[in-house]
N, C-alpha and C positions, 0 to 999 in steps of 0.2 A: 760306301759306293758314289761311284759316278751316276749322273744321269739316267734315269730307266730307257731304252731306244721300244718302244712300242712296238707290236707289228707292222700295223698300218692306223694310223690314226688325222682326223679329217685336216686341212690346210684354211683354213678361215681369214681372209682375207679382202683386198680389194673393193666394192662396192657393198660387202653384204652388211655390213652395217648400215650405210644410209639407207640400205632397199627396205631392210626391215622394221626399222627407226618407220620409215614412212607407212608403214602396216600399222604399225604402233599408234601413231599422232591420228590417221584416218580410222581406226574402227576397224577396217577390213584386216581382218586376220584369219577367219574360216573360209568354205570351200568358195567364195567366189570372191571375185577382187582381176584388177586387172594385171597380175606380176602371175598369176595363171596360164591367163591369155599368152604374154609376154614371153614364158617361160614354154610352152609349146610351140610358137613362132622360131624363139631359138633354137630348139630341140631340132624343129624343119628343115630352120635354113641350115645346122650344121651339117647332120645327117646326109641330107637331102631327103629326105620322106617329104610328101605331101601331106600329111595328117601327122599328128600327136594329142592323145588324149592323157592327161598329166593327173594318175593317183595314187594313192596311199602308201604302196610298194611294189617291185616287183613283182611280188608272189600276187597278188590282186590282178595285176595285169597280165599274167598270164592265163590267171582263173578266165580272165574274160577273154581271152584270146581262145582258149579251148572252148567256150561256150558256144563262140559266135562262129568257131570253126562247125560248129554242128558234131561236137561229141557229147554224147548223152549217155543216160547210165544204162551199161551191161558193155559199151564199144571197149576198143583197146588202143593203148596209144603208147607206138615206141619211145623210149628212153632210154640215156646213159648210164649204169647205174654208180660209173664215178662221177659226183656234182655234189652239192649242197641237196637235200633234201627238199627242198622249196617246189621247183618245178614236180616231182613226185607226189607230193601233196595233193594240187592241185589237180592233178588227174581222179582223185579220188575225191576232192570237192566236189565234181562233177559228177560224178558217180561210174566216172569207169576206170576200167585196172589198165597199170604200167605191164610194161614187158619190156626186161631190160637187155640191152646190147652194151656190149665192151667197146672198151676205147680205142685209139691209134696212139700212133706216137708222142703225142702232144699233148697226150690226157683228153682230144675230142672225140667225139662221138664217130667209130667203127663206120663208114658206107658200105667197105665191101662186106665188112660181117652181118653187116643189117639188109642187105640185100639177099646175101645166102640166104637168109635168115625168113626173108618175102617170099623167095623160089623154091626152098626145100620145106620150111615149114607152112606153108599157105594156101592158100588157092586162089583163085582172082572167079568171082562170081559176077553177076548182073547188079547182085546188094553191095559186092564190096570185095575188098578180100578178106577171106575168111581164115581164121589162123584152125590149123585144121586137131591143133590139140584141146582148144578150149571153146569150140565154134562160131568163137565174137568177131566182131567186124574188127578190122585194125583201121581208125580214122583218121590218127594222125602220128606226127613226128615232132620230137621237141628235141632239137640240138643245141648245147651249150655251150659257147666258146670260153673254155675253161681258162679263167687265169690271164684275160683275154686274148688270148692265141685265139687265130679266128678258124672255125672250120674246113673240112674243106666241102664248102656251099655247093659248088659246082656237081661234084657227084652227090652229093645227098640232095641236091634237085633232082640230079635227072632220075635219079633212084625214086623217090615221092613222085614223081608225074609220071615213073612209067607203070604207079601201081595206083595212082589217084589218092592222094596222099596229103592233107594241109599239113601244110607246113608254119611253125612257130618256134622262130630263133630265140634261144636267149640269149639273149645278150645283157645278163644286167652284170657281167663282170668288164666287156669288153666297151664301151661307150671312149667312140676315138679311134679305133680298131677299123682298118679299113685292109680292101686288099690292091696291091699295086698289079699284078700280071692278070694275066688270061679271062674268062668270061663275065668276071664280075669286076675289072678295072675300074678302081676311083668308085667302087660302092663301098658305102659303110655296114658292120656287121649287125643285123638287124630292119636292114632292107633286104632284104632279098627276099623272105619265108614271105609267107600269107599275113605273119605281123611280125613282127620283133617287141621285145622287150628290153627295157632298162631297169636300173637299179641305182637308187641315189641314197642309201644306207651309208651310215655313216662311217664304214671302212670300205666306201667307192674312190675311186679317181675322183668326181666329186657327187655333192650330197647335199640333201635337202633334210639330214636331220633324219630321216626314215620317207621314201617317197619313189614314186617309180613311173615309167611311161610308156604308154603303148603306142607303136607304131604304128602306122601301114599305108599304101597307095592306094586303097578302097574307101572312097568317099563316105558311101553309105556305111560299111562295115564301120571307120571311125564312127559318122554318128552315133552308130548304135551302142558304141562301146561307151561314149557318154552318157549317153541316155541311160544307160545301165548303171552307168560306175555313180550316180546322180538320183537314185532312187525311182528310176524310171518314171520320173516326174514328168507330166504332159503340162500340168497349171501348175506354177509357182505358189498361187494364193489361191485357189481353193483346191489344192493338195492331192488332184485327182493324176493316177497311176495307173496304168496300161499294161505293167508288165512285175516281174518279182526281180525286184531292183537291188541296188546293192550303194552303201554308202562309202564309195571309196576314192571321191575327188580329193584329187590335193587341196589341200589349204593356201591359202595368199601369202602367210606367212614362210611355210617351206618352197613354194613357188619362189620367193622376193629370194630369199637364201640359194635357189639355186639357179636363177639366173646370177649374181655375182657368182657362183661357182663355173659355168658354162663361159662364163668372159674370161678367165682366170683356165678352162682345161687344157687350151695350146703351149703356158704356159709348166701349165702339169706334167704335158706329157712329154716335153723336151729335157724336164729333171730326169725324169724319171726312166726314161733312155738312157741318158747321161751314167743316172747310178747302176743301170742294169750293163752298160757296157765298161763303166769301171768294177763291177762283181766278177762277172765275166774273164775280165782279166786278170784279176786276182787266184779266181778258183783254176787257170787254164792250166798251169802244172802241177795243179798238187792230183795224185795218184791215188786213185778208186771215189773220185769228186767229180761227179758230174752237174752242169749246171742245164738246166733244158731249153733248149735252143726254140727256136723260130720258124714253124712252118716258111717253106717257099713263096717268094710270091705275094705276102702282105707286112703290115705296115702295124704292128698289133702296140696297144696303149701300153701293155708295161707294167699291166699293174701291180701282179703278184711275182717273186722274186722265185723258181722251185730250185733248191738243188736235191740229189739223188745221191743219195749212200750206197752201201755196199749192203746192207737188210735191217729190218726193225730193232736191231741191237744195237745198232750207232745209229741211228737216227733215235732211238731214246736217248742215248745215252749224250749225245750232242746236244739234246732239246735242251735236257737237265744241267750240261755245265754253262750253256748260254746263258740259263735262267741265274744262275750264279755271276754270272761277268752284266748283270744288267740287262739283259735283251732277251725281246720276247719272240719266238719263234711260234708256227706252229704245224704237226703235219695233216696231209691231207684227209676228206669224209671217210667214216666207213661205208664202206662198198651200199647201197642202197638195198641192193636185190637179200642181202643178208641183216636187214637191220628187221627190228619185230613187225614191222604193219604189214612187212610184204617182202615177208619169209617164203610166204605159199605161195608167191607169185612168180612166174617164167622167167626163165633167163636163160640166152642163146651165146654159147659159146665163153664164156668170162675167163680170159685166159691172160691177157694182160694189165687190163685193169688193178688186178689185188698185188701185181709188183709195184703200180705208182705207190698204192695205199701203202704198203712198206716199205719203201724206200726213200717218202720226198719229205723234204722240211723245208717250210717257204720262211724264210726271214727277210726283217725289216725292209719294206718298201713303200714307205710314204713318204708324200711329193715335198716333203718340206725335210726331208733326212739331206742332212747335210755331208759336206765328203768327210767330215770329222768326224761323224758317225759311221759312214759308210766305212773307212778305215779303221776305226773300233771294235765294225762287225767282225771284216777282212781278219784282222789279229786276230778276234776269239777264235773263229772258227780254222788258220791254219794254228796255233796254238794247239786245238784239241787234234786234229789231225799228224800232229806232228807226235804230240804223247802217245798217240794208240803206234 
């Protein structure tokens, strides 16, 4: 069999070896060191965010954001059902409960249904927005920029401000995505809500192996996030702590790799856009095979490429066929309101998300994907469709 083509693998190059070697040579390998500061500075410069706090993963960043947004045990947070389970779990980490919303045509949280839920199923009091069914206070909303496509943040922010909800952007998949039109023209995902969170997991467009970054425009909140991420330590010599903190700080060695990756990010996005266009062209004339598009007025990072097939049977058959050709692919996640830990949580008009769950298949999207490999994937998919 010819070379295996994975779904998404890291593209390590540039100054990575040089920077990591500096950490090893100097012994600065843990949660302190110059590369952590440089990594945060680079994130701020790239995204335009005033402040950044590097953490061990995107999940920890979301957990810190929820805590700093005042989400407490017994509160509720509005979340999409169609997303990786991590942001849902963070709601439980702080003792709150998720309420599940449906998606729009780009698999992102639907602001229209979200507003409808808040208007019809809740009432506004001096204490906040109260869910009529559960009698809990809804404190925040977590929109997820799924597969790098920016959410409709103009509408989400309008709804959030109307009902006095905090907004935590799960931008873990969308580093480099930005808005090109409208109210937030020129703004990057993650910079619009009260907090934004990026992930640098091994499958992301830029990686630190495992890592994340919390961004905010609020200086005090950034300082609080950094404080909590380092065990809420007031005195590093005498180990005096003033709160229950976390061991969430990114290591210097991970930050060194991340800095090298950020230096290459524009070229990674350029390659991924080129491959996206090649896929789109190849599949444009194939009946019954749709390629998920891009929302109007945005410039995404093209992290994942999503095919939409006729149904789960065809999707599963294609996935099995591609494996035999040495090509890895993956369906989207199981809907979170159906997951065992959340089966009893409230959901509202989940209608479009099941269609994506049943029909979508993600195909190879690494930034190191060559034209020859793109052509191999296209040929295999065409062969499958024509056989059918």
